[in-house]
C-alpha positions, 0 to 999 in steps of 0.5 A: 420424787414422790413423798407421801406425808401422813397427817397431810393436814397438819401445820408442819405437813402443809408447809412441807408439801408446799416447799416440796411442791416448789422445788418440783417434787410430787407430794401427797398428803394423807388426810382423814377428812375429805373436806380437807382435800382443798387445802392440800391441792392449794399447797401443791400436794395430792390428797389421799383419804384414809383413816390412819386409826382404822386402816390396815397395813395393806390398805395403806401400802396401796396409797404408797404405790410409787412413793420414794419416800414417806414422812410421819407428821400426824398427831392427835393434837392438843386436847385429844386425850391419852388414848389418841396419843397411843392410837395416833402418835404411836400406832399410826406411826408404826403402821406407816413403817409396816405399810412402807415396808410392804410397798417397798418404800425405804426412806422414812422420816418421822417427826417426833419430839424432843424428850420422847422416850418409851419410859418417860415420867412426867407425873405433873401431867398424865397426858403429856407423859403418855404422849412422850411415851407414845412418840418414844415407842414410835421412834423405837419401832421405826428404828428397829426396822432394818428395811427402812432408811429412817430418820427421826427428827425431834423438834423442840417447842413448836411455834408458828410464824414465818421461820428464820431459816437458821437452826441447830440440828444434832443428836443432842441440843439444848432445849428451845423453840423451833418454828414449824416452817423451819421444821418443814424446811429441815424435813425437806432437806432430809429427804434429799440427804441420804446420809442422814438415814439412821440418824436421831436428830434434835432440832431447835432454832440456831444459827446455821442455815437449814442447808448447812445444818442438814449437810453437817448431820450427814457428815457426822453420821 
């Protein structure tokens, strides 16, 4: 299975690439800076260089040729300001959806966030409010594309560690944290579970194995 990951140098993306490569899949990651390529190669992924903030859908579609699935794991990142929440977290996700349709790639996974809503209100932090709105608008745009077998994954607060392998995955869960390694493992599971297409799922640490959680999400679709 060939999976192209947008935001290929991100902390979730590199973990996902390693998991996919280890199970014999063929991951590729889209990066903006050529000097990031070595980290993708070390993770077992093919580096594809393209600036998602400047690219057109046809140009991106050419990189998706032969792909079975795409994963949007890009993000403007902390300290980036409100403007890039829109150009990366929203617009680049929509661009990937457009490109996937042009390339005939149906499976689309998007890493969103708990609380994402195109109408989110967070007066205490304008940038964070813009982030939630951008993520929510991206989710809405992807879900509106009937040509895609989409899954929206909304993790809770992200942490960096080895992962526990135990999660809670459902349309609605109590707020909590989840390790990026476990997010990557859930994404890897979702890619091979077509029964989760058309689902918006929240994710935090829990007491079910990743395999159990993904299977349960598919059963309750």
